[in-house]
Biotite code that builds the C-alpha atoms (Angstrom):
import biotite.structure as struc

atoms = struc.array([
    struc.Atom([7.048, 44.931, 55.519], chain_id="A", res_id=1, res_name="UNK", atom_name="CA", element="C"),
    struc.Atom([9.511, 46.041, 52.871], chain_id="A", res_id=2, res_name="UNK", atom_name="CA", element="C"),
    struc.Atom([8.584, 49.099, 50.836], chain_id="A", res_id=3, res_name="UNK", atom_name="CA", element="C"),
    struc.Atom([10.284, 49.090, 47.445], chain_id="A", res_id=4, res_name="UNK", atom_name="CA", element="C"),
    struc.Atom([11.650, 52.163, 45.747], chain_id="A", res_id=5, res_name="UNK", atom_name="CA", element="C"),
    struc.Atom([9.811, 53.512, 42.716], chain_id="A", res_id=6, res_name="UNK", atom_name="CA", element="C"),
    struc.Atom([11.417, 51.287, 40.091], chain_id="A", res_id=7, res_name="UNK", atom_name="CA", element="C"),
    struc.Atom([11.942, 48.378, 42.527], chain_id="A", res_id=8, res_name="UNK", atom_name="CA", element="C"),
    struc.Atom([15.383, 47.652, 41.081], chain_id="A", res_id=9, res_name="UNK", atom_name="CA", element="C"),
    struc.Atom([17.798, 46.159, 43.624], chain_id="A", res_id=10, res_name="UNK", atom_name="CA", element="C"),
    struc.Atom([20.698, 48.379, 44.669], chain_id="A", res_id=11, res_name="UNK", atom_name="CA", element="C"),
    struc.Atom([24.058, 48.208, 46.393], chain_id="A", res_id=12, res_name="UNK", atom_name="CA", element="C"),
    struc.Atom([24.203, 50.623, 49.339], chain_id="A", res_id=13, res_name="UNK", atom_name="CA", element="C"),
    struc.Atom([27.557, 52.082, 50.405], chain_id="A", res_id=14, res_name="UNK", atom_name="CA", element="C"),
    struc.Atom([27.436, 53.507, 53.948], chain_id="A", res_id=15, res_name="UNK", atom_name="CA", element="C"),
    struc.Atom([30.018, 56.261, 54.412], chain_id="A", res_id=16, res_name="UNK", atom_name="CA", element="C"),
    struc.Atom([31.013, 58.671, 57.154], chain_id="A", res_id=17, res_name="UNK", atom_name="CA", element="C"),
    struc.Atom([32.234, 62.193, 56.431], chain_id="A", res_id=18, res_name="UNK", atom_name="CA", element="C"),
    struc.Atom([35.857, 61.031, 56.165], chain_id="A", res_id=19, res_name="UNK", atom_name="CA", element="C"),
    struc.Atom([37.613, 61.515, 52.834], chain_id="A", res_id=20, res_name="UNK", atom_name="CA", element="C"),
    struc.Atom([39.086, 58.001, 53.033], chain_id="A", res_id=21, res_name="UNK", atom_name="CA", element="C"),
    struc.Atom([35.544, 56.588, 52.715], chain_id="A", res_id=22, res_name="UNK", atom_name="CA", element="C"),
    struc.Atom([35.885, 57.087, 48.962], chain_id="A", res_id=23, res_name="UNK", atom_name="CA", element="C"),
    struc.Atom([37.204, 53.494, 48.912], chain_id="A", res_id=24, res_name="UNK", atom_name="CA", element="C"),
    struc.Atom([33.713, 52.342, 49.971], chain_id="A", res_id=25, res_name="UNK", atom_name="CA", element="C"),
    struc.Atom([32.178, 54.058, 46.950], chain_id="A", res_id=26, res_name="UNK", atom_name="CA", element="C"),
    struc.Atom([34.749, 52.531, 44.585], chain_id="A", res_id=27, res_name="UNK", atom_name="CA", element="C"),
    struc.Atom([34.231, 49.099, 46.172], chain_id="A", res_id=28, res_name="UNK", atom_name="CA", element="C"),
    struc.Atom([30.460, 49.494, 46.035], chain_id="A", res_id=29, res_name="UNK", atom_name="CA", element="C"),
    struc.Atom([30.725, 50.277, 42.326], chain_id="A", res_id=30, res_name="UNK", atom_name="CA", element="C"),
    struc.Atom([32.743, 47.063, 41.747], chain_id="A", res_id=31, res_name="UNK", atom_name="CA", element="C"),
    struc.Atom([30.109, 45.001, 43.553], chain_id="A", res_id=32, res_name="UNK", atom_name="CA", element="C"),
    struc.Atom([27.226, 46.782, 41.802], chain_id="A", res_id=33, res_name="UNK", atom_name="CA", element="C"),
    struc.Atom([28.798, 46.277, 38.387], chain_id="A", res_id=34, res_name="UNK", atom_name="CA", element="C"),
    struc.Atom([29.393, 42.589, 39.151], chain_id="A", res_id=35, res_name="UNK", atom_name="CA", element="C"),
    struc.Atom([25.633, 42.117, 39.537], chain_id="A", res_id=36, res_name="UNK", atom_name="CA", element="C"),
    struc.Atom([24.429, 44.836, 37.109], chain_id="A", res_id=37, res_name="UNK", atom_name="CA", element="C"),
    struc.Atom([22.932, 46.853, 39.970], chain_id="A", res_id=38, res_name="UNK", atom_name="CA", element="C"),
    struc.Atom([22.718, 50.559, 40.732], chain_id="A", res_id=39, res_name="UNK", atom_name="CA", element="C"),
    struc.Atom([24.888, 52.037, 43.471], chain_id="A", res_id=40, res_name="UNK", atom_name="CA", element="C"),
    struc.Atom([23.560, 54.408, 46.134], chain_id="A", res_id=41, res_name="UNK", atom_name="CA", element="C"),
    struc.Atom([25.644, 56.091, 48.826], chain_id="A", res_id=42, res_name="UNK", atom_name="CA", element="C"),
    struc.Atom([24.335, 57.124, 52.244], chain_id="A", res_id=43, res_name="UNK", atom_name="CA", element="C"),
    struc.Atom([25.877, 59.303, 54.939], chain_id="A", res_id=44, res_name="UNK", atom_name="CA", element="C"),
    struc.Atom([24.212, 60.056, 58.268], chain_id="A", res_id=45, res_name="UNK", atom_name="CA", element="C"),
    struc.Atom([25.600, 62.966, 60.250], chain_id="A", res_id=46, res_name="UNK", atom_name="CA", element="C"),
    struc.Atom([24.887, 63.317, 63.951], chain_id="A", res_id=47, res_name="UNK", atom_name="CA", element="C"),
    struc.Atom([25.810, 66.296, 66.097], chain_id="A", res_id=48, res_name="UNK", atom_name="CA", element="C"),
    struc.Atom([28.562, 64.154, 67.610], chain_id="A", res_id=49, res_name="UNK", atom_name="CA", element="C"),
    struc.Atom([30.001, 63.097, 64.240], chain_id="A", res_id=50, res_name="UNK", atom_name="CA", element="C"),
    struc.Atom([29.861, 66.460, 62.490], chain_id="A", res_id=51, res_name="UNK", atom_name="CA", element="C"),
    struc.Atom([33.419, 67.751, 62.885], chain_id="A", res_id=52, res_name="UNK", atom_name="CA", element="C"),
    struc.Atom([35.297, 70.796, 61.612], chain_id="A", res_id=53, res_name="UNK", atom_name="CA", element="C"),
    struc.Atom([36.234, 69.128, 58.313], chain_id="A", res_id=54, res_name="UNK", atom_name="CA", element="C"),
    struc.Atom([32.961, 67.225, 57.806], chain_id="A", res_id=55, res_name="UNK", atom_name="CA", element="C"),
    struc.Atom([31.802, 69.549, 55.036], chain_id="A", res_id=56, res_name="UNK", atom_name="CA", element="C"),
    struc.Atom([35.008, 68.965, 53.083], chain_id="A", res_id=57, res_name="UNK", atom_name="CA", element="C"),
    struc.Atom([34.670, 65.207, 53.461], chain_id="A", res_id=58, res_name="UNK", atom_name="CA", element="C"),
    struc.Atom([31.026, 65.179, 52.404], chain_id="A", res_id=59, res_name="UNK", atom_name="CA", element="C"),
    struc.Atom([31.798, 67.391, 49.404], chain_id="A", res_id=60, res_name="UNK", atom_name="CA", element="C"),
    struc.Atom([34.656, 65.074, 48.361], chain_id="A", res_id=61, res_name="UNK", atom_name="CA", element="C"),
    struc.Atom([32.461, 61.975, 48.721], chain_id="A", res_id=62, res_name="UNK", atom_name="CA", element="C"),
    struc.Atom([29.683, 63.630, 46.742], chain_id="A", res_id=63, res_name="UNK", atom_name="CA", element="C"),
    struc.Atom([32.139, 64.262, 43.876], chain_id="A", res_id=64, res_name="UNK", atom_name="CA", element="C"),
    struc.Atom([33.427, 60.688, 44.040], chain_id="A", res_id=65, res_name="UNK", atom_name="CA", element="C"),
    struc.Atom([29.835, 59.404, 44.050], chain_id="A", res_id=66, res_name="UNK", atom_name="CA", element="C"),
    struc.Atom([29.135, 61.435, 40.922], chain_id="A", res_id=67, res_name="UNK", atom_name="CA", element="C"),
    struc.Atom([32.287, 60.084, 39.243], chain_id="A", res_id=68, res_name="UNK", atom_name="CA", element="C"),
    struc.Atom([31.119, 56.544, 39.969], chain_id="A", res_id=69, res_name="UNK", atom_name="CA", element="C"),
    struc.Atom([27.561, 57.191, 38.800], chain_id="A", res_id=70, res_name="UNK", atom_name="CA", element="C"),
    struc.Atom([26.075, 56.844, 42.274], chain_id="A", res_id=71, res_name="UNK", atom_name="CA", element="C"),
    struc.Atom([23.416, 58.943, 43.965], chain_id="A", res_id=72, res_name="UNK", atom_name="CA", element="C"),
    struc.Atom([24.538, 60.164, 47.404], chain_id="A", res_id=73, res_name="UNK", atom_name="CA", element="C"),
    struc.Atom([22.068, 60.981, 50.159], chain_id="A", res_id=74, res_name="UNK", atom_name="CA", element="C"),
    struc.Atom([23.033, 62.805, 53.361], chain_id="A", res_id=75, res_name="UNK", atom_name="CA", element="C"),
    struc.Atom([20.794, 62.667, 56.421], chain_id="A", res_id=76, res_name="UNK", atom_name="CA", element="C"),
    struc.Atom([21.134, 64.614, 59.657], chain_id="A", res_id=77, res_name="UNK", atom_name="CA", element="C"),
    struc.Atom([19.841, 62.484, 62.498], chain_id="A", res_id=78, res_name="UNK", atom_name="CA", element="C"),
    struc.Atom([20.966, 61.499, 65.991], chain_id="A", res_id=79, res_name="UNK", atom_name="CA", element="C"),
    struc.Atom([20.692, 57.773, 65.296], chain_id="A", res_id=80, res_name="UNK", atom_name="CA", element="C"),
    struc.Atom([22.748, 56.734, 62.273], chain_id="A", res_id=81, res_name="UNK", atom_name="CA", element="C"),
    struc.Atom([21.791, 53.056, 62.523], chain_id="A", res_id=82, res_name="UNK", atom_name="CA", element="C"),
    struc.Atom([18.072, 53.799, 62.674], chain_id="A", res_id=83, res_name="UNK", atom_name="CA", element="C"),
    struc.Atom([18.333, 56.161, 59.679], chain_id="A", res_id=84, res_name="UNK", atom_name="CA", element="C"),
    struc.Atom([20.157, 53.574, 57.561], chain_id="A", res_id=85, res_name="UNK", atom_name="CA", element="C"),
    struc.Atom([17.741, 50.831, 58.616], chain_id="A", res_id=86, res_name="UNK", atom_name="CA", element="C"),
    struc.Atom([14.807, 53.019, 57.535], chain_id="A", res_id=87, res_name="UNK", atom_name="CA", element="C"),
    struc.Atom([16.528, 53.704, 54.207], chain_id="A", res_id=88, res_name="UNK", atom_name="CA", element="C"),
    struc.Atom([17.018, 49.968, 53.648], chain_id="A", res_id=89, res_name="UNK", atom_name="CA", element="C"),
    struc.Atom([13.363, 49.298, 54.475], chain_id="A", res_id=90, res_name="UNK", atom_name="CA", element="C"),
    struc.Atom([12.321, 51.929, 51.906], chain_id="A", res_id=91, res_name="UNK", atom_name="CA", element="C"),
    struc.Atom([14.611, 50.673, 49.149], chain_id="A", res_id=92, res_name="UNK", atom_name="CA", element="C"),
    struc.Atom([15.342, 47.349, 47.546], chain_id="A", res_id=93, res_name="UNK", atom_name="CA", element="C"),
    struc.Atom([18.863, 46.935, 48.969], chain_id="A", res_id=94, res_name="UNK", atom_name="CA", element="C"),
    struc.Atom([20.552, 43.776, 47.701], chain_id="A", res_id=95, res_name="UNK", atom_name="CA", element="C"),
    struc.Atom([24.011, 44.362, 49.204], chain_id="A", res_id=96, res_name="UNK", atom_name="CA", element="C"),
    struc.Atom([25.504, 46.667, 51.858], chain_id="A", res_id=97, res_name="UNK", atom_name="CA", element="C"),
    struc.Atom([29.069, 48.025, 51.915], chain_id="A", res_id=98, res_name="UNK", atom_name="CA", element="C"),
    struc.Atom([30.720, 49.590, 54.988], chain_id="A", res_id=99, res_name="UNK", atom_name="CA", element="C"),
    struc.Atom([34.198, 50.151, 56.370], chain_id="A", res_id=100, res_name="UNK", atom_name="CA", element="C"),
    struc.Atom([35.948, 47.678, 58.657], chain_id="A", res_id=101, res_name="UNK", atom_name="CA", element="C"),
    struc.Atom([35.188, 48.405, 62.331], chain_id="A", res_id=102, res_name="UNK", atom_name="CA", element="C"),
    struc.Atom([37.940, 50.354, 64.056], chain_id="A", res_id=103, res_name="UNK", atom_name="CA", element="C"),
    struc.Atom([37.541, 48.297, 67.224], chain_id="A", res_id=104, res_name="UNK", atom_name="CA", element="C"),
    struc.Atom([38.281, 44.616, 67.686], chain_id="A", res_id=105, res_name="UNK", atom_name="CA", element="C"),
    struc.Atom([35.138, 44.540, 69.817], chain_id="A", res_id=106, res_name="UNK", atom_name="CA", element="C"),
    struc.Atom([33.073, 44.931, 66.651], chain_id="A", res_id=107, res_name="UNK", atom_name="CA", element="C"),
    struc.Atom([30.711, 47.626, 65.542], chain_id="A", res_id=108, res_name="UNK", atom_name="CA", element="C"),
    struc.Atom([27.233, 48.267, 66.935], chain_id="A", res_id=109, res_name="UNK", atom_name="CA", element="C"),
    struc.Atom([26.367, 49.807, 63.536], chain_id="A", res_id=110, res_name="UNK", atom_name="CA", element="C"),
    struc.Atom([27.394, 46.722, 61.536], chain_id="A", res_id=111, res_name="UNK", atom_name="CA", element="C"),
    struc.Atom([25.957, 44.330, 64.114], chain_id="A", res_id=112, res_name="UNK", atom_name="CA", element="C"),
    struc.Atom([22.676, 46.285, 64.018], chain_id="A", res_id=113, res_name="UNK", atom_name="CA", element="C"),
    struc.Atom([22.507, 45.974, 60.226], chain_id="A", res_id=114, res_name="UNK", atom_name="CA", element="C"),
    struc.Atom([23.333, 42.253, 60.320], chain_id="A", res_id=115, res_name="UNK", atom_name="CA", element="C"),
    struc.Atom([20.712, 41.664, 62.994], chain_id="A", res_id=116, res_name="UNK", atom_name="CA", element="C"),
    struc.Atom([17.985, 43.659, 61.231], chain_id="A", res_id=117, res_name="UNK", atom_name="CA", element="C"),
    struc.Atom([18.756, 42.350, 57.731], chain_id="A", res_id=118, res_name="UNK", atom_name="CA", element="C"),
    struc.Atom([20.320, 38.886, 58.050], chain_id="A", res_id=119, res_name="UNK", atom_name="CA", element="C"),
    struc.Atom([19.591, 37.976, 54.429], chain_id="A", res_id=120, res_name="UNK", atom_name="CA", element="C"),
    struc.Atom([21.333, 41.017, 52.898], chain_id="A", res_id=121, res_name="UNK", atom_name="CA", element="C"),
    struc.Atom([25.056, 40.392, 52.292], chain_id="A", res_id=122, res_name="UNK", atom_name="CA", element="C"),
    struc.Atom([27.270, 42.937, 54.039], chain_id="A", res_id=123, res_name="UNK", atom_name="CA", element="C"),
    struc.Atom([30.788, 43.554, 52.781], chain_id="A", res_id=124, res_name="UNK", atom_name="CA", element="C"),
    struc.Atom([33.278, 45.519, 54.847], chain_id="A", res_id=125, res_name="UNK", atom_name="CA", element="C"),
    struc.Atom([36.254, 47.139, 53.145], chain_id="A", res_id=126, res_name="UNK", atom_name="CA", element="C"),
    struc.Atom([39.570, 47.713, 54.887], chain_id="A", res_id=127, res_name="UNK", atom_name="CA", element="C"),
    struc.Atom([41.594, 50.896, 54.460], chain_id="A", res_id=128, res_name="UNK", atom_name="CA", element="C"),
    struc.Atom([43.849, 48.876, 52.126], chain_id="A", res_id=129, res_name="UNK", atom_name="CA", element="C"),
    struc.Atom([40.823, 48.061, 49.954], chain_id="A", res_id=130, res_name="UNK", atom_name="CA", element="C"),
    struc.Atom([40.477, 44.421, 50.990], chain_id="A", res_id=131, res_name="UNK", atom_name="CA", element="C"),
    struc.Atom([36.937, 42.984, 50.969], chain_id="A", res_id=132, res_name="UNK", atom_name="CA", element="C"),
    struc.Atom([35.519, 40.955, 53.849], chain_id="A", res_id=133, res_name="UNK", atom_name="CA", element="C"),
    struc.Atom([32.088, 39.405, 54.308], chain_id="A", res_id=134, res_name="UNK", atom_name="CA", element="C"),
    struc.Atom([30.535, 40.196, 57.693], chain_id="A", res_id=135, res_name="UNK", atom_name="CA", element="C"),
    struc.Atom([28.318, 37.595, 59.307], chain_id="A", res_id=136, res_name="UNK", atom_name="CA", element="C"),
    struc.Atom([26.444, 37.667, 62.566], chain_id="A", res_id=137, res_name="UNK", atom_name="CA", element="C"),
    struc.Atom([26.531, 34.742, 64.948], chain_id="A", res_id=138, res_name="UNK", atom_name="CA", element="C"),
    struc.Atom([24.580, 34.301, 68.174], chain_id="A", res_id=139, res_name="UNK", atom_name="CA", element="C"),
    struc.Atom([27.694, 35.301, 70.121], chain_id="A", res_id=140, res_name="UNK", atom_name="CA", element="C"),
    struc.Atom([29.555, 37.816, 67.974], chain_id="A", res_id=141, res_name="UNK", atom_name="CA", element="C"),
    struc.Atom([30.171, 39.279, 64.577], chain_id="A", res_id=142, res_name="UNK", atom_name="CA", element="C"),
    struc.Atom([32.585, 37.458, 62.277], chain_id="A", res_id=143, res_name="UNK", atom_name="CA", element="C"),
    struc.Atom([34.429, 39.066, 59.401], chain_id="A", res_id=144, res_name="UNK", atom_name="CA", element="C"),
    struc.Atom([35.747, 36.653, 56.777], chain_id="A", res_id=145, res_name="UNK", atom_name="CA", element="C"),
    struc.Atom([38.104, 37.376, 53.923], chain_id="A", res_id=146, res_name="UNK", atom_name="CA", element="C"),
    struc.Atom([36.678, 37.174, 50.433], chain_id="A", res_id=147, res_name="UNK", atom_name="CA", element="C"),
    struc.Atom([39.302, 35.374, 48.377], chain_id="A", res_id=148, res_name="UNK", atom_name="CA", element="C"),
])
């Protein structure tokens, strides 16, 4: 059962880590949100394992970028990032998800978990160069296709 946010308006959700270079995900999320006249929300989930020495600086930078792009940023502290984001999506009317490109050619359990749990929500991954790709789940693996 999907619980809608207070106003029920669909949103674009940018999922960021505490890395400064994730600001590209906020900028890309804003482009997608503006294309569909949607609001942009930004989420970051910090685990004990992911919270590094410079995490605070990265989160502060991303918060400023979120503000510049008129996006609300939420930071959660939880051991299971995927579960936290899935719960956020269930509690909000998410129309589109934006993440970074997986660093491994083997795929990303985080992205695959989102695709599996929410197969009808488009998921765009953004490369470090700012290129957009549409992620799709297949029975055998995740596919990332260029958006041209």
